[in-house]
Each structure stands twice: as C-alpha cells, then as structure tokens.
N, C-alpha and C positions, 0 to 999 in steps of 0.2 A: 244340383248337377245330375244326380241319379235319375231324376224324373225325366230327363231328356235322353236317356239311353235308348229307348225304343225307336227314336227317329234316326239315330246315327247310322244303323246298317243301311238306310236308304240314302241319307244325305252324303255320306262319305264317298260311296262309289259314284254318285251323281256329280259331285264337285270334282272328284278325281278324273272322271271321264271328260268333263268340260276343260279342265286344265290341260289334259293330254292333247286336246285339239289345237292348242296354241303352238305356234311355230317353234318357240325356244325348246319345247320338249319333243314335238312331233318330228323335227328334223334330225334328231339325234337318238338313235336306237338305244345307245348305252344309258343315257339319262332316263329314257322312257321305261326301260326295263327295271332300273333301280327304283324309280318312282312307283311303278306298278307293283313291284314286289313288296316295297315298304308299306304301301297303302293296304295291300292284301294282308300283310302280317298284322297291321293295326286293326283291320276288320276282324281277324281271328281273336285278338285280345278283347275287343269291344263285345263281340258276340259271346265270348266266354264269361265276361263280366256280367253281361245281361242275363245269361243263363243262371249264374250264381245268385244274382240279385232276385230274380223271379222265383227260383227254387226255394230260397229261404225267406222271402217276404211276400210271396203270393203274386198272382197275375197283376199286371200293370196296364192301365188304359191311358193312352196319350191322345189328348184332344188337340188337333192342329189349330193353331191360331186362337186357342181358348174357346173355340166353338164346340160345345158339348153335343154328343150324339143324342137323339137320332138325326139331328139336322146337320151337325158338323161332321168333319172327317175324323174318324177315330182309328188309332192303331191299338191292337190288343196283343200284348206280349204275355202269353201264358207259357207253361212248360213245353207244350207241343210246338208252338210257333218258334220259340227261341232255340229249341233243339234243331229245328230245320234251318234256322238262320246260321247257327254255328256250323252245321254240316256244309252249308253253301260257302261259308267263309273259308273252310279248310280246302274244299275243292278249288276255290278261286286261287288260293295260294299255290296249290300244286299246278294248276293250269298256267299261272303266270311264270312259274319256274320253268316248266317244260316249254311253253311257247317262246320264252326268251332265248332258247337255244337255236333259233333259226326259223321256226314256223311263222313268227311275227313278220319276217321279211318277205313273205310270199304275197303280201298285199298291204295296202295302207289301212290305218285306223284299227288294227287288230286290238291293241291295248284299250283304246277308248270304248270299243264295242263290247269287250269283255266286261268293262266296268258298268256300262249301261245295262247289259243283260243281268248282271248281278244285282243292280238296283231293282230291276223288275222282279227278279226271283225273290229277293228279300222282302219287297213290298207285298208280293202276293201272300207270303207267309204271315206277315204282320197285320195286314189290313183287317179291319173289323166289319166291313160291309161289302156287299156283293158288287156294287158298282165300281168301287176302287179295285176290287179283285179283277174285274174286267179291264180296267185301265192298266194295272200292272201286268196282266197277261199280254196286253198289246205292246207294252214297253219291252218286255223280254222277248216277244216274238219278233218284233221289228229288228232288234239287235241280232237275234239268231238267224234271220233271213240273210243278213249280210255276212255273218260268220260262216254259214254253210258254204257260201260261194267264195269264201276267202281264198285267194290264189287263182281263181278262175278255172276254166276247163269245161269241156262239153258235158262230162259226167256230172260235175257239180251243178251245172246249170239245169240239167234235166231233173236231178234230185230236188233242186230248189224250187223249180216250177211246181212239182207235185206238192212239196211241203207248204209253199205259200198258198196254193189254191185251196188245199184242205183247211188250212188254218183260217183263211178268210171266210170260208163257209162256216167254220166253227164260231168265229167272232160274230157273224150275222145271227146264228142261232142263240148265242149268248145274249145278244141285245134283245131278241124276241122274248127270251125267258125272263130277263130283268123287267121288261115292260109288263109282262103278265103278273109276275110276283109282286111288283110295286102296286099294281092295280088291286090285288087281293089283300096284301098285308098292310099297305100304306107306308111301308118302310123297307129299306134294303139293309139296314143294320142287322147283322146276324144274331146278336144277343137279343135285340128287340123282336126279331122274327121268331126266335126260339120261345119267347114268352107268349107270343100271340098265336102260335101255330094251332093250339088246341081250341082257340076261340074264333076261328074263321067261320064266317056265315055259311050255312049249308049250301046256299046257291053258288058260293065261290069255291067250293071244294074241288070241283072238276077243273076249274081254271088253275087253282094252286097245284093240283097234281100234274097238269099239263106243263106248267112252268118247271116243276121239279124234274119231270122226265126229260125235258129239253136240256136241263143242266146235266143230267146223266149222260146225254149224248155229247155235250161239250167237254165234260171232264173225261169221258171215255176216249174222246179223240186226243186230248192232251196226254192221257196216261197210256195210250196205245192199247186200249182194250179192243178185243175182237168185236166187230169186223172193221174197226177203225185203226188198226195197227200197221197197215201195210206201208205207210209213209216212213216208218222208223228205220228199218234196216238200211234203205238207200241213203236217207238223210245222214244218219250217224256214220255210215261207212264212207260217205263222200267227204265229210267235213275233215279238217285237220284233226289229228289225233288229240291234241290238247283241247280243242273245242268239243270233240266227241266226249272227252272225259268230263267236261263241265256239263254237257248235255245229259249225262247220266242222272242228273237231278231233275231234268225237265219233266220226265214222266211222273216223278214223285210229286211235282206241283199239282198234277191232275189228281193223283191219289189222295194227297193232303186235302184238296178241295172236296173230294168225295166224302172223306171222313168228316170234315168240318161241316159240310152242308147236310149230307144225307144221314149221318149218324149223330149229328149235333142238332141242327135246326129241325130236321124231320126225324128226330129220334123218338125215344120211348114216350116222351111227354107230349107228342104232337097230335094226340087224339086220332081222328080219322086219317091224318096225313102221316102217321107213324110208319117209318120204314117203307115208304111207298115204292121204292125201287127194288125191294127184296125179291119179288117174283122174277125180275130180270137179271139180278146180280149173280145168282148161283150159276145158271147155265153159261152166262157170259164169262164168268171167272174160270169155270172149268174148261170152256172152249179156248179161252186165251192161253191157258197153261198147255192144253193139248197141242194147239197150233205152234206154240213156242217150242215144244219138244220136237215136233216134226221139223221145224225150221233149223233148230240146233243140229239135228242129225244130218241135214242136207247142206250145212255150211261148207264153203270151199275156201274161205279166207279167214284169218284170225279176227280181222275187224268186223266182218259180217257175223262171225260166231259170237263176238262180244256183244254186238247189237241184238242178236237173237236171244242171248242170255238175259238181256234187259227185259225182253218180252216175257221170258219165263219168270223172272222176279216179279213182274207186274201181275201175272196170273196168280202167283202164290199170295201176293199181298191183297189182291181182290178177294181171294177166299177168306182172308182174315177180316176184311170189311164185311163180307157177307155173313160171317159167323156172329157179328155184332155183340159179342160179350166183352166184358172188361179185359179178361185175360187174352182174348184173341187180338184186341186192339193193342195191348201192351206188347204182345209177341210180334205183331206186325210192325210196330214202331222200331223195335230192336232190329228186326230183319231188314227194314227199310234202310236204316243207317248202314248196316253191314253191306247189303247188296249194292248200294250206291257207291260206296268207297271201293269195294272189290271190283265192280264193273269199271269204274274210272281207272283204277290201277291197271287193269288188263288192256284198256285202250292205249294207255301210255306205253306199256310193254310192247304192244303191237306196233306202235310208231317207231320204237327203237329197232325192232326186228326188220321192219320195212326199209329203214335206212341202211341196213347192213347186208341185205340179201340181193341187192341189184334188181334186175328186171322181174325176178320171181316175187319180189316184195314179200307179202305174208300169205301167199297161196300155199295150199297143202300139196306141194310138189317138190321133188328133190331139186336142190339148187346149191350154189356155192355156200360154204359155211359162213356163219356170222363171225364178226371180228372178235367178239367177247363172249364165247360160248358158255363159260362158267357163270359169268354174271347174269347174262340174259336167261339162260336155262333155269338158274336159281330163282330169279324174279318171276319167271313164267310159272315155275312149279308152285311157288307160294301163292300166287294169284289163282292158279287152277284149284289148289286145295281149298282156298277160301270160297271160290264160286261153286264148287261141287258141294261144299258143306261138310267136309271131313274134319275130324279133330286134328290138331288142337285149336284151330282158329275159330273166329266168331260165327262163321257160317254154320258150323255144327250146333253151336248154342242156339242160334236163331231158328234153325229148322226144328231142333228138339223142342224149343219153346212153342213154336207154331203147332207141332203135332200134339203137344200136351194140351194146348188150348182147344184143339179139335176134339181130343178124347173127352175132356171135361164137358164140352158142349154136346156130346153124343153124336158127333158128325165125323168120327174118325174114318168110317168106311168111304166117305166122299173126299176127304182131304189127304189122308195118308198115301193112297196109291199114286195120285198124280205128282205129289211132292217127291216120293221115292223114285218114280219113273224119271222125273226131271233130273234127279241126281245121277241116275244110271246113264241117261243120255249124255249128261255133261262129262261123266267119266270116260265114256267111249270116245266122244269127239275131241275132248281136250287131250286124251291120251294119244289119239291119232295125230293131232296137231303137233304136240310136243315131239313125238318120235320122228315125224317127217321133217320138221324144221331143224331139229338139233342133231339127229342121227343120220338121216338119209341125205347126206350132202354129196354134191358132185365136185370132184377135184379137191385140192387141199389148199387153194389160195383164197383166203378170206377177203371180203370187201374192205376197202380202205377206210370207210367211215366208222367211227367209234362213238359210243354214247358219251355225251358230255356230263360234267359234274352236275349241271343243273337238271338234266333229264333223270339222272340216277337219284338225285335228291328229291325230285318230285314224286317218284314212285316210292322211295323209302319213306317219305312223309306219310303217304297213304297206308303203307304196310305197318308203320308204327302205330297209326290210329287203330288199325285192325287188332294189333297186339294189345293195345290199351283196352279195347272192348272186351277182351278176355280177362285181363287182369282186374278191371273194374266192372266185370260182368254183373255182379250182384248189385252194385250201386246203380248201374245203368238200367237193369230190369226194374228195380224199385222206382227209379225216376220215370221210366216208361209207364209204370202203373199209375203214378201220380199225374202224369201228363194225360192219361186216359180219363181220370176223374175230372181234370180241367176241361177236357173236350166235352164230356157229357153234362157237366154242370152249367147252369145258366149264370153268366157273369153279372154281378151287380155293378153296373157301369158307374153309377153315381158314387158308390162307396169306394170303388177302385180309383176314381178320379180324386176323391178327397184324400185317400191314402197317399197317392202319388204326389199331391201338392204339398203334403206335410214333410216329404223326404228331401 
C-alpha cells in the first residue's frame, strides 16, 4: 500500500472534483462543503504520511502503469516535493473552510475547480519529467482561469484576459523549450537529464542553453519574476480571497521548478551547462525585490498590498536560488513555506475586513468600523508581524536564516540591504493599513456582517502552522537541509523503484 502513496495527492483531488460535478452533490452546497472539507482533510493526512515515509525511508519513485522511466511516466517523491505537497494540502483545507462561508455561492463549480487546481499543483511538484510538468502546469492554469473570474464582473474579466494571454504565451514557450531539450538530451526525465547534462555533444551545447533559457522565461512568468510580474497584483486582487489564498502557492510552483531544473538538472555536475542562468538570475532577483518594495509602498488596498508582498517574497527567494549553496537553498525552503502561509492568511483576513467595512472595503481610507475589531485587528497584527519578519514568528527565523546563508556565501552586501529594506517598507505600509482600517473610523455604527466560524477557523489553521514552524524550527531547518541534498543529488531511479516495490 505504501508504494502507492505518491499517486494519491493527484488521484484524490481528481476523483473528488469529478464526483462534485454530479448533481447529487453539485445541487446542494451543504453536502458539497462537507465533502470538500473532508477530502481536503484527508489530503493533509496523506501528504503528512507521505512526508514521514519519504523522510525516514528515502525518495520514492512511482512508475505509472508499471512503465519504468525514461519511457514511462514517473512520479518522484523526495523530501522537497512532498514538503510542497503538504503545504498545498494545508492551503487547500484553509481555502475550503473559508470558501464554504459564502464565496462558493458567487458562481458555479467553485469546489470542483479548487480540486482540479490542487491536482495540477500536486502533480507539478511530484512529476519526474518536464513534459508532465508542462501538462500539470496546464491543468492548474485552466482551473485558475475559471477561479479568477469566479463570480463575474468587469474588473475580474479584465484581469483574467491579461492573465490568460500571458500564460498562453508562456505555455507556447514551454513547448518550444521542451522540443529543443528533447532534441539535445534525448529524454525529458529530469533524473536522466541530470546524468546526461555533462555529456552533451559540443555542437548541441548552444541548443541546450537556448532550451534552458526559455525555461527561465517560463518559470519566471509563473513565479512573477521581473519583468514578467505585472499580471500578479491584478489577478490576485480580483480573485475571491479564498482563491487568492490558494494562489499564494502558484508563484512557488515556478520557483520550485527553477530550483528543480536550474539548480538540479543544470547544477554543479552539468559541465558546460552548469548554472547557465546565473548571469541573468542575480540582476533579475534584485530588480524583482526592488520593484516589489516600490509596489508595496504604493499599495492602496489590503488585497493589493498582500499581492505585492508576494512579489517581495518571490524576489527574496530568487536571491536564495541565485546564491546556489546548500545553506541558501535550505534557508529558501524554510522561508518559502513561511511566506506562502503568511501571505495566504493575510488574504483571508483581507476578505473578512472587506465584508465588514461596506463600500470602503479594504481601501486605506477612513470608513465605518468593522463589526469585530478585537478579533480582526488581532488576526491582522499577527499576520503583519509574520510578513514583516519580526520575532517571535517564523518570518524572523526565515529572514535570519537567509541572511546567514548570504553571509557564509560572501554575498551579504548584495542580499542584506534589499531584505532589510523590504522589511522596513512592510512595517511602514502595514502600520498605515492597520491604523487606518481599525483606528480611523467614521461614525460608531459597525457593519452588520460578522466573520463566520469557518472563516476564523481557516485563518487560525494557518496561524497555528506558523506557530508550529517556530516550535519545530530546528527539525524543519534540518529537514530543509536534507531536502536540499535530495535536490542536488541524482536519484537512482532503478534502485528507488526496487525499494518501492518491496514495501
């Protein structure tokens, strides 16, 4: 049974989404919400079991249909991929809880679309070859197109047109890159490519570099790297807040792919192809962080601010990819988990504030007081502390971890100033946002809408995870270090298949 664990994070959301399309569930929101929440909780349990199994028994390769790679489709569950799958499952559960409070009624097929998107995200993390990475990218994107426009409206339609157009262009580039790389490597299996990279014929080096740079553009678009970031604030701010919370992990799919392909396949053992994107990555990472800081300072609504903070986190993580040391990768993984959860929690808090402030919604202007000032200001304060990176929450540990990695790599002069400036900008704007929303109110009559138990539970779930990241910070940093070793090591697929068959 244990050998089938890697396929379950893909199969369960797929089957759940299909079942939700049938009338006996789709016609009744109550049943749909219960079913979606139960299946999301099951996905958390399965992802945790998979992480435990891989951590203590090593990476697991799952060959679909018994067809072994490089010709068959292989899923690779190592410490890095299963950590991302568990993160996805936790976000899905929070999204389901929050969406079940009423956002799911703004349009049809909310719950099935969430499941199909989660299937695509989990598949992208688990796949062992580039072609199926493309396939899972398309699955998650198609579901996200519909989720951005969930509920309708002119603003959502405009944001979706930009979002769809850019991602279609990205998909075309991805296909060109795959064709070039298959022509030079003879395979798209990433473990196979990692072993062959140093032995590419000299006349194929230029082609292989071209394919690698095209993948940088594709993954840069997915991760919102400058200058391909401008789709993100509008798309995230226009989507329902529960969807925006789940989208917090979408940029991390691009970053994960950068790590997996450019620091794994084109890593230190790739001969002339080693770190081929390095000359581009440093300036792009610094500019992404710089433009993110400017965007944060100019934010006028809480949801736009939350979206711009995602860009800041992307810039910080790109710096860790550019450093390409084991310590920087481990630090980046810790901060990736933290920033994803903290960003998602702030989107959900923004949703509750929007519901309680009337026409002013989440704009930084004086308006009528919120109905639950103590609760919402408390949740906002904790999320703000986490996003700024102040103690005692995991953001402080993550930023300290990244700065230590930069110091040991001898690049502190390039990494410390932008990270500290990002924290300063976050303090200024989040302070202004909190004081305007909760203190500068007009009148004394609060709005009638109050946050539901499901909404409060969804944010509480994410904040508890942030607290656990502090309590188990030592264990998680050790885990991130071992996940880094998995990333850089070439997986022996045949040995992993034999080990999996014996279990």
